[in-house]
N, C-alpha and C positions, 0 to 999 in steps of 0.2 A: 591446567588445560587439558582437557580429555581429547582422546582421538575424535569424539563427534564434532568439535569445534573446527575442525579441518576438513569437514563433510562438505561439498558444494551446497548443500542444502543451508547448511549453517552460514556460509558465506552469503548466500541469497538473504537470509534473513537479516544477517548483519548489515548488507546494504539496504535493505526495506528500512531498518532504524536508523539509517544514517540519512537516509532520504527523508523519513519524516522528522528528524531534526533539522534538515534543512529547509525544509518546508514552512517551518515556523518564520523563517525570514523571505517568504516568498509572499506576495500579494496574495490576500485570500478574498477580500471584496473590493467591489468597485461601486461607488455611489455616484449615479450621474444626475447633474444639476439641470434640468430642463430648461431651455430657453422661454418657455411659455411660462415658467414661475418668475423668472426675471422680470418678464415685459409685465406680467399681471401686478409685482410688486412695484415696479417702477410707475405704472399707470396710477396706483393707489397713493404713492407718496408725490405726484405732480411733478414729474420729471425733473426734480432737483428745483422747483421754484421757492422753496421754504428751506430753513437752515436743516430741518430734520430730512426733508427730500433730498437734498443735496448728500447729507450723510449715507443715507439708504443708497442713492444712486452709485456713490463712489464705493461702497460696500458690495454692490452688485457687481459693478465692472471687475474688482478685484478677484471674484470667486471664480475658481477653474471651473472648465466643464465637467469634470470629475475628478474624483477624490479616491484614492485607493489606500487600503489598510493591509498590513502583513498580520500574521497570524499572532503576533506577541501582542498586538495592539487592539485586536477586534475578537478575540475569542472568549473573553470574560471568565477566565478560569479554565478553560479548556485546553488553553496553551500549556499551561503547568501539568494537566492530566497527560496530554499528548508528551510532553518531554519526559514524564515518568514513564509513559508505556514505553517510549523509545529506550530509554536507558534499562528498564526491565528487559527488555528484547536482548540488549546488549550483555547484560548481565548473565541471563539464562544461556546465552549461546557461549560464554566465557567458562561458566559452570558445567556446561556438558548437557543441560536441560531442555531439549529440544521441543520437548511438549510445552514447557513454560514458555518458549519462545514463540511457538503457533499461537498459545493465548495471546501473548501480548501482541501479535500482529492482528488479531481478530479486535481487540480493544482499541489500536490505533485505526483500523478502518472503521470500527463502530463511531469514536469521536468525529472522523471526517464526513462520514454520511450524515450525522447529527448535524453537523454545522452547514453541510450541503442543501440538506432538506429546511433548514429553518434559518432562512436569511435573517439578518437583523432589520428588517424594514421590506417597504412593500416590494414586490419584485420588478415592479416598473422602472423603479430607482436602484435597486441595488442588485447587483450580478456578482455570481461566483467568479473567482479568479482561480489561475492555475496553482495556485499554492495549495487550495483545497483537494484539487483533484490530483497533486502530487502525493498528499498526504494518503488518499485514498489507495492509490498505487502503492504506496509504501507500507501502508497495513498488509494490502493482497500479498505482496512479496515475502513480508516478515512471515505472514501466516501459512503461505505455501511452502517457503525454505524450511521453516521450523517442523512443519507435516514432513516433508522431504526427509530432513535430518532425522525424523523420530521413527521414520519406516523401517521395519525389519529389513535386514539384509538378504537379498536372495540367495538361496540355497546353491551351492557350488558343486558342481558334479566333479565326481573323483575319476571316473571312467567314461571312456566316449561312448560305451554300449551301454544300455540301461541294463538295470540289475534282473529285470524280468521282462517276458514279452508283454507289451502293453495291450495286445490284441487277445491274448490268451492267458490271463495272469495264472501263475502256477505251472504254466507248460515248462518242460524241460526239456531242451532238443536231445537227442539221442548222441551218445558218445561218437567220437570220430573212430572209422576202422583202423586197426592197429597194423593190418596187412593189407595187400592189394586184394581186390574183388575181381581182377582182370583174370580170364581163362588163361591156365598153363599152356606155354608155348606160341603164344603169339606175340 
């Protein structure tokens, strides 16, 4: 484990990767079943007057108002890619490769953006939930943390005084006098 693994940026990247993994268990999408669909299907089946109508009417009553799915259920392969990217960020941080952790954070954010922009159905029925937004935040945190940990450390000054005058480069002040310049006898 390198000293960069203890850098605050590395800790931020690791926290982002952990949030990305947790986001897979959070709801990503919610499908809303409109009441108008239920009433129109109910009208077509005759309000349960025949056996088929009674079956459909019973199924419609059993349907919830909305259905949610977590990342493992709805991402169709993106869940595995997200888990691998989060694991890659953690492995890169452990190995001290902050640049690779930043790239993994970008991959996490990209996967989240793709799933936020490409909903698995019409937007009036399918809505993104907080799991997708948490994954986007996780990717941003992992990328920022990896970038921060990879940034060069600022140069430390060894003296409180500058090495040379910033106003007149190359100017050397005159040496201090060795004796008093006051007139004698005073």
